[in-house]
C-alpha positions as CSV (number, residue, x, y, z in Angstrom):
1,M,77.8,75.5,98.9
2,K,78.7,78.2,101.5
3,I,81.4,80.8,100.9
4,Y,83.0,82.7,103.6
5,G,84.4,85.9,102.3
6,T,84.3,89.7,102.5
7,D,83.3,92.3,100.0
8,L,86.5,94.1,100.9
9,C,88.4,91.3,99.2
10,P,88.9,91.4,95.4
11,D,89.3,87.6,95.2
12,C,85.9,87.1,96.9
13,L,84.2,89.6,94.7
14,A,85.7,87.8,91.6
15,A,84.8,84.4,92.8
16,K,81.0,85.7,93.4
17,K,81.0,87.2,89.8
18,I,82.3,83.8,88.3
19,L,79.8,81.7,90.3
20,D,76.9,84.3,89.3
21,E,77.8,84.1,85.7
22,K,77.7,80.4,85.8
23,N,74.4,80.3,87.7
24,I,76.1,78.2,90.5
25,P,74.1,78.7,93.7
26,Y,75.8,79.5,96.9
27,D,75.3,80.9,100.4
28,Y,77.6,83.9,100.8
29,V,78.7,84.8,104.2
30,D,80.4,88.2,104.5
31,V,82.4,87.9,107.7
32,T,82.9,91.6,107.9
33,K,79.2,92.4,108.2
34,N,78.5,90.9,111.8
35,I,80.4,89.4,114.7
36,A,78.6,86.1,114.8
37,D,79.6,85.3,111.2
38,L,83.2,86.4,112.0
39,K,83.2,84.1,115.0
40,A,81.9,81.1,113.0
41,F,84.6,81.8,110.3
42,L,87.3,82.0,112.9
43,R,86.1,78.7,114.7
44,L,86.3,77.0,111.3
45,R,89.7,78.5,110.4
46,D,91.1,77.7,113.7
47,T,90.1,74.0,113.9
48,S,90.2,72.7,110.3
49,P,93.6,71.6,109.0
50,A,92.4,72.8,105.5
51,F,93.6,76.1,106.6
52,D,96.9,75.3,107.9
53,E,99.0,76.3,104.8
54,V,96.8,79.4,104.5
55,K,97.6,80.5,108.0
56,K,101.3,79.6,107.6
57,A,101.5,81.8,104.5
58,G,100.1,84.6,106.7
59,N,96.8,84.7,104.7
60,I,93.2,85.1,106.1
61,G,91.6,82.2,104.1
62,V,89.0,83.8,102.2
63,P,87.4,83.1,100.0
64,A,86.7,79.7,101.6
65,F,84.3,77.5,99.7
66,I,82.6,74.8,101.8
67,S,80.8,72.2,99.7
68,E,77.9,70.3,100.8
69,D,80.0,67.3,102.0
70,G,82.1,69.8,104.2
71,A,85.0,69.7,101.9
72,I,87.0,73.1,101.9
73,T,88.7,74.7,99.1
74,F,90.1,78.0,98.5
75,E,89.9,78.2,94.7
76,V,86.7,79.1,92.7
77,E,88.1,76.9,89.8
78,A,87.0,73.9,91.7
79,Y,83.3,74.8,90.9
80,E,83.8,75.8,87.3
């Protein structure tokens, strides 16, 4: 699984902690560390309907969990 997030976000940090405690592997992409990762996240966010409600609510959309099959969720509970 890939997670788009930022260490500036308490929800992202909490999600990483839960996954680490459960030994669930993931690839964490901190979108605030470099522009290429930010651009990749924004492309995904701007083209995927999964983010429609997030954007309507005025949220950024992190953490965003991308499963191996491409499904996108925003709740770590889906992996518990």
